[in-house]
N, C-alpha and C positions, 0 to 999 in steps of 0.2 A: 564583380567580375570573377573573383575566386570561387564563389558559389556556382556561377554558371559554368566555369571550367571543370569544377569537380563533378557537376552533373554530366558534362560532356564525356568525361572519362568513363562513366557508367555506360554511356551510349556506345562507346568503343567496344566494351565487353559484350553489350547486348547485341551488337552486330557481328563481331568477330567470331563468336562461337558458332552461330548459324552459317556464316560465310565459309568458314573452314569446314564445317560439317558438310556443306553442299559440294565441296571438292572431294573430301575424304570418302564420301559415301559411294562414289563410283568404284572404289576399290573392292567393295563387297561383290559387285557383279564381275568386274574386270579380272580380279585376281583371286577371289575367295570362292567363286563358283555359285553365288546366290542366283536362284532363278528369278525371273522378272516378277513373279507373283510375290515372292518373299521380299523383294526390293520394294514393291508397291506397298506391302503391309507395313514395313518399317517406316516408310515416309508418311503414310496416311493415318495409321492407328494413333500416333501421338496427338494428332489434331482432335480425335475423339476424346482422348484423355484430357487435353487442354480444355475442351468444352465443359468438362466437369470441374476441373480444378481452378480454372481462371476466375469464374464468378465467386467461388467459395473464398479464394484468396482476396478478391476484391472486397468482399464483405468483412473478412477478418481485418484487413488493413484499414478499412474505413472506421472500424469500431474498436480499435485497440487502445486501451488505457495504459499509458506507460510514461515514465519520466523522460524517455527518449523520444516521445511522440508516437505517431501512428505507423511510421514506415521504416525507420533506419535499421532496427533490429532484424527485420525480415530481409532487407537488402543484403545485410551482412551474412546472415545464415544461408540465404539462397546462393550467394556468390561462392561460399565455401562448398556447398553441395554440388554446384555446377562444375567446379574445377576438379573435384575428386572423381565425379561420375564420368566426366569427359575423358579423363586419362584411362579410367578403368574400362570403358566400353570399347576402346580401340586396341586393347591388348588381345588381339585375335591372331590365331595361328592356323594356317591351312590344314595342318596335320590333324587338328581336332575334329574336322569334318563339318559339313555345311549345317546339319541339324543342330549340333552343339553350339556352333558359332552364332546361328540365328537366335537360339534361346538366350545365349549369353548376351549378345549385343542388344536384343530387344529388351531384356530385363534391365540392363544398365541404362539404356536409352530412356526408359520410363523414369528412372531415378534422375537422370539428367534433366528431362523435361519438367519434372516436379520441382527441381532446384531452379530451373529457368522461370517457372511460374512464381515461386516464392520470391525470387529476385525481381523479375521484370514488372509484375503488377504494381507493387508498391513503389518501385523505382519510377515508373512512368507517372504515377500519381504525384510523386515528389515534384516532378517538373511542372505539373499543373499548379502546384501550390507556391512555387518560389516567388511569383510576382502576381499582382492583380492589375498590372498596367497592360493595356491593350497592345501596345507596340513592343513593350519589353518582353512580352511572352514570345513574340516572333523572334526577337533577338536571342532569347534563351534557347529556343529550338534550333535556330540557325547555328549557334555555337556548338550545340550538341551534335547536330548533323555533320558539321564540318569535321569535328573530331571523330565521329563514328564512321565517316566515309573512308577513313584510312584502312578500315577492315577490308573494304572492297578494292583498295589499291594493292594491298598485300596479298589477299587470298588467291587471286588468279595465278600468282606465281608458284603456288603450291603444286599446280599441275606440272610445271616444269621440274620442280625439285623432286617430286615423288617418283617420277619416271626417269630420273637421271641416275645412271649406275654409278657415277662418280660420287654421288651423295649417298645412295642406298644400294650397294651392290647386291643385296639379297632381294631386292624388288620393292614394290610399293607397299606390300604388307609390313615390312620392316619400317618403311617410311611413315605410315600412319601411326605405328606404335611409338616411334620416337618423336614425330612432329606433334602428336597430341599433347605431350608433356610441355613442349616449347610454346604451344598455343595456350594451354590451360593455365600455366603458372602466371604469366603476365596478365592474362585476361581476368584471372581471379583477383589479382591486385587491383586492376582497373575497376572491377565490380565493387570492391570494398571502399573505394575512395568516396563515393557519395554518402555511404553510411557513416564514414568517419569524419567528413568535413562539411556536409550540408547541415546547417542549423535547423533545429525543429523545437517547437515548444512542447512542454509537458502536457499530457492529456489526462493526467490522473484525476483532475477535478471535473471532467466532463460528465454531465448527467444525462445527456441526450444520446449516448451510445448504447447500442444493444449488447447483450452479454456475448463475449467471445469464449464460449465453453463448448467442449465436444458434444455434450448432450443437447445443448441448445441448438448448435449448428445442425446436428442430425435431425432434430425435430423441425427445424426451420428451413430444410433444404428447398421445399417448394417456394417459400417466401424469398429465399436468396435468388433462385433462378427467376422468380417472378420479377424481382428487382432488376435483374439483368435484362429481362425482356422489356421492362418499362423504359429502359434506355432508348429503345427503338420507337417508343411513343413520342419522344422528343423529336419533333420534325427536323430540326436543324442537325441534331446528332445523327439521325438516320441518313440524311443526305451525305454527311461527312463519311460515315462508315461505308455506305454502298459505293460512293464515288471512289474511295480508296481501294475498295475491293476490286472494282472494275479495272482501274489503272494498274494496280500492283499485280493482280492476277494475270491480266493479259500480257504484262511484261514478263512475268516469270514463266508463262507457258512457252514463250518464244526464246527465252534466254539460253536454254541448252542448245538450241538450233544454231547459235553463233559459232560454236566450235565445229559443228558439222558443215555449215556453209563455208566457213573459211577453209577447212581441210579439203572438202570434196569439190567445191566450186572454184575457189581461188587457186588451190594447189593440186587439182586433179587427183584427189584421193591419196595424197602422199603426206602423212602426218609429219614425217621427218623434215620435209621441205617447208611445212607450215611454221616450224620452229616456234618462236615466241609470239607470233602474231595473235593467236587466240588469247593469250594472257594479256597482251598489250591492249586488246579491245576493251577488256574489263578494267584494267589498271589505269589506262589513260582516261577512260570515261569517268572513273572515280576521281581522278585528279582534277579534271575539268569541273566536276560537280563541286569539289571542295573549294577551289580557288575562283571559280566564275559563277556557277549556278546559285549556290547557297548565299554568298554575299549579295549577288544581284537580286535574288528573291526577297531578301530582307529589306533592301533599299526600295524595290518596286512596291512591296507590300505597304511600306510606310507612306509612299507617295500616292498610291491609287486605291489602297484598301486590300484586304486579304482575298476577298472573292475575285476581284478583277485580276489580282496578281496570279491567283491559281489558274484562272481561265487563260490568261495570256501565256503563262509558262507551258500549259498543256498544248496550246495551239502551236507554240514554237516546236514542241517535241514532234508534232505531226510532220513538220518540215524535215526533221531528222530521219524519221521512218521512211518517208518518200525518197530521200536522198540515198538511203541504203540500197534501194532497188537499183538505182543507176550507178552507184559507186562500188558495189561488189563486182569488181572486174578482174577476171583471171589474169594472173601475172602482174597485177598492179595493186597489191594489198594496201599500200599506203593511202590509196584514195579514200577508203572508208573512214579514215581519220577525220576527214573534213565534215562528215556527218555527225560525229560524236558531240560537238558543242551544242548542236540543236537537239539531238536525241537525249542528251543528259538532262535537259530541262524537265523532262517528264517525271522520272523517279526522283531526281535531285531536288526538286522543289516540293515534292508531294508531302513528305513528313514534316518539313519545316513549317509549312502553312497549316496542314491539317491538325497537327498537334497543338499549334497555337489556337486554332479555332476551337478545338475540343476544350481547352482551358476556359475559353469564353462561355462555352455551353455549360461547363460546371457551375459557373456563376448563375446562369439562367435557371439551371436545375435547382440550385439552392433557393433562388427567389420563389420558384413555383412549389417546391416541396418542403423547404426548410431544412434540407439535409445537404451536407457536403459529401458527395459520392464520387470523388476522383478515382478511387480504387475500382469501383464497379464500372464506371464509364471507360476507364483505361483498359480494364480487363476485356470488356466487350469489343472495344476498338481493336486491340491487338489480337484478339481471337479471330476477328475478321481477316487480319493480316496473315495469321498462322493458317487459317482455313484456306486462304489463297495459295499458300505454299503447297498444301496437300492436293488441292484440286489441280493446280498447275502441273504437279508431277503426273497425275493421271491423264490430263488432257495432252500433255506433251507426248506421251506414248501413243495416244489415239491419233494425233496428227501424223506421227511417223508411220502409223499403220495406214492412214488414209492416203498419204502420198506414195505409199509403196516403197518406203526406205528399207534397203537391205545392205548392211555394211559390207557384205561380200560382193555385191553387184549393184553399185550405186548408179542409177539411170539418170538421164538428163531430165526426164519428167519428174522424178522424185526431188531433184535439186530445185527445179522450178516451183514445185508445190511448196517446198520448205520456204523458199524465198517469198512466195505470195503470202503465206501465213505470217512470215516474219514482218512484213510491211503492213498487211491489212488488219490483222487481229488487234494489235495494240492501238491502231488508229480507231477501230471500232470501240475499244474500251475507253479511249480518251473522249470521243464524241458522246458516248453514253454518260460519262462522268460530268462533262460540261453541261449537258442538258439537265442532269439532276441538280447541279449546283447553281443553275442560273437564277433560281429564286431564293437562294440562301440569304437571310436578311439580318444577321447580326453584324451591323456596321460599327464603326468606332463610336458613333453617336449613341446607338442603342446600347452598346457595351457600357458606355459612361452612365447612361440612365439606370442600367441594372446595378452597377456598382454603387451608385448614389442611393438607390432604394435599399440595397443590402446594408449600407452604412447607417441609414436612418433606422432600419429595423433593429440593428445591434445597439444603437444608441438608445432607442426606446426600451429595449430589454434591460439595459444597464441602469 
């Protein structure tokens, strides 16, 4: 259990940094004068950077010979880089001008995302390696997601704090400068916990690893990316990755609309009257996920299997999205709280089940290729998640343009359009994901067969 909890603290860092970033980044437009184009570049360009660095880090992590094992040292180094870069990139001052601030922020954000890659790729692979038991893998991911969800309980309240003059009388610019320190220091400590406390075996005697040297990596770039693409040749992994992309991306496209719908529909375009309700939507949803959805998902998965648990959870989330259409009622904001338990099953169960399934696929991959490639598979899976963030940022702007949203003159048709997308788009993503996963075939019985075959192979080699 101590190993599982240590892994969970790493998930809190892995989620809190991006969660806070998603709140802080609005300050660039709202308070520092960034144009929409610059804002879009800052959100999308790092995904291109990740597309290059994630597979390379996956290769390095999978093939590292060290007395500390393949992962721990990178988790430690990446955590330190993330913390330093996160504080540095938010030290912005309006007087320096938009161009300077853009170059400064963009440069430090690339350092931050490099640190995130160095940390997160081997960290996720660590989770796949902790256990080879079919159901214990789900328990590991459930504990990690339970701890990680606290990022989403806390982060929405940064909206309230940043724009509260009693906290930051000089404005939100001062707020992000100060809050970045208070976010980065504890999150860096959380990121280091897996490196310090999760056990790993020495890999110094491994003869099947490829060289981790700069000249070899540069010569082997094509092979590294080919290895990443090979992950999509594994049918079961392809289903997991695409289904995650559909659900997570459709959710993130409509997530920013929550604030706009609450303010403009429920409170007649009066942000002051909206008060804490936007923050409560995210915070209470995360609490429900932590205390209801994740434990229920782990139990249901053990009873009926991972695939059926995934499908059931996503169908429950559809009920929540439909309820939002009827429960977003002007003057009665408390009614949307009744939809949150159903809605939370969508994202709340997603990573608990999908990361457990990916660990099973790693076994299948070893059986078919003879290689343990948790790093590569983890890099590809989480790159799909990161790509979802970037595309969601672009599509969110497109939706606002399509519905004719204008903050200075919010029309009834624009509000109706946002509400339609808010309900229908994630339902479409869920239906697409369920159709993709309906033929996923790594059951508990098949996983046991794979494990037995791997054990026999290792026994014959020895």
